[in-house]
C-alpha positions as CSV (number, residue, x, y, z in Angstrom):
1,M,-24.9,-14.0,-3.8
2,I,-25.1,-10.7,-4.3
3,L,-28.6,-11.0,-6.2
4,V,-29.5,-13.2,-3.0
5,L,-28.3,-9.9,-0.8
6,A,-30.4,-7.5,-3.3
7,L,-32.9,-9.4,-2.7
8,L,-32.9,-9.3,1.5
9,S,-32.9,-5.7,1.3
10,F,-35.1,-4.7,-1.7
11,F,-37.3,-6.8,1.1
12,S,-36.0,-5.6,4.2
13,A,-37.2,-1.8,2.8
14,H,-40.2,-3.4,2.0
15,A,-41.2,-5.3,5.3
16,F,-44.4,-5.6,5.3
17,H,-47.1,-7.4,3.7
18,Q,-48.2,-6.6,0.5
19,V,-50.8,-6.7,-2.6
20,E,-49.2,-8.6,-5.0
21,A,-52.1,-9.5,-7.7
22,H,-55.2,-9.4,-8.3
23,L,-56.6,-13.7,-8.7
24,N,-60.3,-13.0,-9.4
25,H,-63.1,-10.1,-8.4
26,Q,-63.4,-11.3,-4.6
27,S,-59.1,-13.4,-3.8
28,I,-56.2,-11.7,-3.7
29,L,-52.4,-12.8,-4.8
30,V,-50.2,-11.2,-1.5
31,R,-46.8,-11.0,-1.3
32,L,-45.3,-12.2,2.1
33,D,-42.4,-10.1,4.5
34,P,-40.2,-13.4,5.1
35,G,-40.3,-13.1,8.7
36,H,-43.9,-12.4,9.1
37,D,-45.7,-15.1,7.6
38,F,-49.3,-15.5,7.4
39,I,-51.0,-18.6,8.0
40,K,-54.1,-20.3,7.1
41,G,-57.3,-18.9,8.8
42,D,-55.9,-15.8,9.6
43,R,-58.7,-12.4,9.5
44,V,-56.3,-9.8,7.9
45,V,-57.5,-6.0,6.8
46,V,-56.0,-4.5,3.5
47,L,-55.0,-0.5,3.8
48,T,-55.1,1.8,1.7
49,S,-51.2,2.7,-0.1
50,S,-51.3,5.2,2.5
51,K,-52.0,3.7,5.5
52,Q,-54.9,6.5,6.2
53,A,-57.9,3.8,5.9
54,L,-59.3,0.5,5.6
55,S,-60.5,-0.5,2.5
56,A,-61.1,-4.0,2.3
57,I,-61.1,-7.4,5.1
58,G,-60.3,-10.7,4.4
59,I,-59.2,-14.3,5.5
60,V,-55.6,-15.8,4.9
61,K,-57.8,-19.2,2.1
62,S,-54.0,-20.7,1.5
63,V,-49.9,-19.7,2.5
64,N,-46.7,-21.1,0.1
65,K,-44.2,-20.6,1.2
66,E,-41.6,-23.4,-1.2
67,E,-41.0,-19.3,-3.0
68,F,-39.3,-16.4,-2.2
69,P,-40.3,-14.1,-1.0
70,P,-43.6,-16.4,0.3
71,T,-47.3,-15.8,-0.9
72,A,-50.8,-15.9,0.7
73,K,-54.6,-16.1,-1.5
74,V,-56.3,-14.4,0.3
75,E,-59.9,-13.8,0.4
76,I,-62.0,-11.3,0.9
77,K,-65.0,-11.2,2.8
78,E,-66.1,-6.6,2.7
79,L,-64.9,-3.6,0.7
80,I,-65.1,-0.6,3.1
81,G,-67.1,2.0,1.9
82,R,-65.6,2.7,-1.6
83,Q,-62.2,1.1,-1.2
84,M,-60.6,-0.2,-3.8
85,V,-58.0,-2.7,-3.4
86,L,-54.7,-2.0,-5.2
87,V,-51.8,-3.8,-6.0
88,G,-49.0,-2.6,-4.1
89,D,-51.7,-2.0,-1.1
90,P,-50.4,-2.8,2.4
91,V,-52.3,-6.2,4.2
92,E,-52.3,-6.9,7.6
93,R,-53.1,-9.6,10.5
94,L,-56.5,-7.6,11.9
95,T,-54.5,-7.6,15.6
96,E,-55.9,-4.3,17.5
97,E,-52.6,-3.6,17.5
98,V,-53.8,-2.3,14.1
99,L,-57.1,-1.2,15.0
100,E,-55.4,1.5,17.9
101,Q,-52.2,1.7,15.3
102,Y,-54.7,3.0,12.0
103,H,-57.1,5.0,14.3
104,V,-59.4,2.5,12.6
105,S,-63.8,3.9,13.1
106,G,-65.4,1.0,14.3
107,H,-67.2,-1.5,12.0
108,I,-69.5,-4.7,13.1
109,S,-66.4,-6.9,10.6
110,L,-63.3,-6.5,13.0
111,L,-64.8,-6.6,16.1
112,L,-62.5,-9.5,18.0
113,G,-63.0,-12.0,21.2
114,K,-60.7,-14.2,20.8
115,D,-58.2,-13.4,23.8
116,D,-59.3,-12.7,27.4
117,E,-55.8,-10.3,26.7
118,I,-58.4,-7.8,23.6
119,S,-59.5,-4.9,24.6
120,S,-63.3,-4.8,25.7
121,R,-63.1,-1.4,23.5
122,F,-63.1,-4.6,19.9
123,K,-64.6,-7.4,21.3
124,E,-69.2,-8.0,20.5
125,L,-70.6,-7.8,23.9
126,P,-71.9,-10.3,26.3
127,Y,-73.7,-7.8,28.3
128,L,-75.8,-5.9,26.2
129,G,-77.5,-3.6,29.7
130,V,-80.1,-3.0,28.7
131,F,-83.7,-4.6,29.9
132,N,-81.0,-7.0,32.2
133,S,-80.0,-9.0,28.7
134,D,-77.7,-10.9,28.7
135,G,-75.9,-11.7,25.5
136,H,-72.4,-13.4,23.9
137,T,-70.0,-15.4,26.1
138,L,-66.7,-14.5,27.1
139,A,-63.1,-15.3,26.2
140,K,-61.5,-17.7,28.1
141,N,-60.2,-17.4,31.5
142,E,-62.2,-13.6,30.8
143,W,-64.0,-12.2,33.6
144,L,-67.9,-9.8,33.9
145,V,-68.0,-8.5,37.2
146,S,-70.7,-6.1,38.4
147,I,-72.6,-4.9,41.5
148,P,-75.9,-7.3,40.6
149,Q,-73.8,-10.0,39.2
150,V,-70.3,-12.0,37.8
151,Q,-69.5,-14.7,34.5
152,Y,-66.4,-16.3,34.1
153,G,-65.6,-17.6,30.2
154,I,-65.1,-21.9,31.1
155,G,-63.9,-22.3,27.2
156,E,-64.8,-20.1,23.7
157,N,-68.2,-21.5,24.0
158,F,-69.1,-21.5,27.8
159,T,-70.1,-19.2,30.7
160,V,-70.7,-20.0,33.7
161,K,-72.7,-17.0,35.9
162,V,-74.0,-15.8,38.8
163,L,-76.0,-13.3,40.6
164,T,-74.7,-11.9,43.8
165,G,-78.2,-10.0,44.4
166,L,-80.5,-12.8,43.9
167,Y,-78.3,-14.6,47.5
168,L,-78.9,-11.0,48.7
169,D,-82.6,-11.8,48.3
170,G,-81.6,-15.0,49.9
171,F,-82.0,-16.7,46.3
172,A,-79.0,-19.3,45.9
173,N,-77.8,-20.0,41.9
174,I,-75.8,-20.4,38.9
175,G,-76.0,-20.2,35.7
176,G,-74.4,-20.4,32.4
177,K,-74.0,-18.9,28.9
178,Y,-73.4,-21.3,25.8
179,K,-72.5,-20.7,22.0
180,L,-74.6,-22.9,19.6
181,M,-73.5,-21.5,16.8
182,E,-71.0,-18.4,15.8
183,T,-70.6,-17.9,12.1
184,Q,-69.8,-14.6,9.6
185,W,-74.1,-14.0,9.4
186,G,-75.0,-14.9,12.5
187,H,-74.6,-15.9,16.9
188,L,-76.3,-18.0,18.6
189,T,-76.3,-18.7,22.4
190,F,-78.6,-20.4,25.1
191,N,-78.2,-18.3,28.7
192,G,-79.8,-20.5,31.3
193,L,-80.4,-19.9,35.5
194,V,-81.7,-21.2,37.5
195,S,-82.1,-20.9,42.0
196,R,-83.6,-21.9,44.8
197,Q,-84.9,-19.5,48.3
198,V,-82.4,-21.1,51.1
199,D,-84.7,-20.5,53.5
200,R,-88.0,-21.4,51.4
201,S,-88.9,-23.7,48.8
202,D,-89.6,-21.1,46.1
203,W,-87.8,-21.4,44.0
204,A,-87.3,-19.5,39.6
205,V,-86.0,-20.7,36.6
206,L,-84.7,-18.1,33.8
207,S,-84.0,-19.9,29.6
208,G,-83.6,-17.8,27.2
209,L,-82.1,-17.1,23.9
210,V,-79.0,-14.4,21.9
211,L,-79.0,-14.4,17.9
212,T,-77.3,-11.4,16.2
213,L,-77.7,-10.5,13.5
214,P,-75.3,-8.8,11.1
215,S,-77.3,-5.6,9.1
216,N,-73.8,-3.4,7.7
217,E,-70.6,-2.4,8.8
218,K,-72.6,-0.1,11.7
219,F,-75.2,-1.5,12.7
220,Q,-75.7,-5.3,14.2
221,S,-79.6,-6.4,15.4
222,H,-80.3,-8.7,18.4
223,L,-83.6,-10.9,18.9
224,V,-83.4,-11.4,22.4
225,I,-86.2,-14.0,23.6
226,N,-87.0,-15.1,28.1
227,V,-88.7,-17.9,29.4
228,R,-89.7,-17.2,33.3
229,V,-90.6,-20.1,35.3
230,E,-91.4,-20.3,38.4
231,G,-92.4,-22.0,42.2
232,I,-93.2,-18.6,43.9
233,E,-95.8,-19.6,46.7
234,E,-98.6,-16.5,46.6
235,D,-97.6,-15.5,50.5
236,N,-93.7,-13.8,49.1
237,P,-94.7,-10.9,47.7
238,E,-91.4,-9.5,48.3
239,V,-90.5,-11.7,45.3
240,D,-92.8,-9.5,42.6
241,K,-92.3,-5.8,45.0
242,L,-88.2,-6.6,44.5
243,N,-88.6,-7.5,40.6
244,L,-86.1,-10.1,41.4
245,F,-86.9,-12.1,38.5
246,P,-87.4,-10.9,35.1
247,A,-90.2,-11.4,33.2
248,S,-90.7,-13.7,29.3
249,D,-90.6,-11.5,26.7
250,I,-89.0,-10.7,23.4
251,R,-87.1,-8.5,22.3
252,T,-85.4,-6.7,19.9
253,I,-82.3,-4.5,21.2
254,Y,-80.5,-2.7,17.8
255,E,-76.8,-1.7,18.1
256,Y,-75.0,1.4,16.9
257,V,-71.6,0.9,16.8
258,T,-69.8,4.6,16.5
259,D,-66.4,5.8,15.3
260,D,-65.0,5.7,19.4
261,W,-65.9,2.1,19.2
262,D,-69.0,2.5,21.7
263,R,-72.4,1.7,21.1
264,W,-75.8,2.9,20.7
265,L,-78.3,0.2,21.9
266,F,-82.4,0.6,21.0
267,G,-84.8,-1.0,20.0
268,P,-88.7,-2.3,21.1
269,L,-90.0,-5.4,23.5
270,F,-93.1,-7.5,24.7
271,N,-94.0,-8.3,27.3
272,F,-96.1,-11.9,27.9
273,E,-97.3,-11.8,30.9
274,T,-98.9,-8.0,31.0
275,Q,-99.4,-7.8,27.1
276,T,-97.4,-4.1,26.6
277,V,-95.5,-3.2,24.5
278,G,-91.6,-1.4,25.8
279,G,-88.5,0.2,25.0
280,T,-85.5,1.4,25.3
281,L,-82.6,3.9,24.1
282,S,-79.1,4.0,26.5
283,H,-75.5,4.9,25.4
284,M,-72.5,2.8,26.6
285,W,-69.3,3.7,26.6
286,I,-66.9,1.1,26.4
287,W,-63.3,2.3,27.5
288,D,-60.0,-1.1,27.7
289,T,-62.5,-2.5,30.2
290,F,-64.9,-0.8,32.1
291,H,-68.6,-0.1,30.5
292,L,-71.1,2.5,31.3
293,N,-74.9,2.1,30.7
294,L,-76.6,4.9,30.8
295,G,-80.8,6.0,28.9
296,F,-84.1,5.9,29.3
297,A,-87.1,3.1,29.3
298,T,-90.0,2.5,28.8
299,S,-92.9,-1.0,29.8
300,D,-94.8,0.3,29.2
301,V,-95.8,2.8,25.8
302,S,-99.1,4.1,25.8
303,E,-98.1,5.4,29.3
304,V,-97.0,9.2,30.0
305,E,-95.6,9.7,33.6
306,F,-92.0,8.9,34.2
307,R,-91.9,6.1,37.2
308,E,-90.7,2.8,38.1
309,D,-93.6,0.4,36.3
310,A,-93.7,3.5,32.5
311,Y,-90.7,5.8,32.0
312,Y,-87.9,5.7,33.9
313,L,-84.1,6.0,33.5
314,V,-81.0,2.8,32.6
315,F,-78.1,2.7,34.5
316,D,-75.8,-0.2,34.7
317,F,-72.2,-0.2,34.3
318,F,-69.6,-3.5,34.8
319,W,-66.1,-4.4,33.8
320,R,-65.2,-6.4,31.9
321,F,-61.1,-8.5,31.9
């Protein structure tokens, strides 16, 4: 009885998960706080003993509750910088609270997004905000609201959207995004939108793919392919004049995550219709729900003027909650 009380007192004084041993070059054994068990599949972070920095990111492969204290086998997925995982280092489940508590700098592998309650700062972008580029799906029951569009997450893999700006110009429309793949090596999402002018027979269909590939702890690249098919009569010049539907193009958008979890977005595009090469550079500030994107872009790098069809400002904002 005395021994049990002594053990309980010891673990109460050290009430956090710790690295117990190295199993091999890629796996560690973690001694768990008895009151806070991990479950298989949890993403975890290993902190330095001083809790001043992250040393590794891992995933729980198995949990042994038969022994006391319980233990978990964790597979290390990524070492951070030049840090090393040492016996005695604290281990925490990867959550928004951990990222904020330890002031963890922005990192691609730490991006979250399974829960609509998580702050937008720590999530993948559902809307890239440059070239009107769409992104990946929202979490279930999550909203994205801006002046020209509204999106809603039906589930983790499917999001519906409407372009409210098109309704103001007489085009009824509805669209969606479906996540085809999501692994640690990349994400692939298909998106589409159909629209028809209410008082005419004119119509347009937009479709595209977004392939996201992480490059390192700070960078990831987005390959964006957009295709437009339309049945617009020649006597409807307002469609082209108002630039209602983006042209078919292929874009590479590079995303850099700052230490404060804001994003730099930049990269080239090729327009199939005009046979021109353009590009953009912008900075996206991200608060808990509000996003503000500001920068400049060009539809044709050979142009030297600052006007709508040459170089122009990028200004966009939206709420995500």
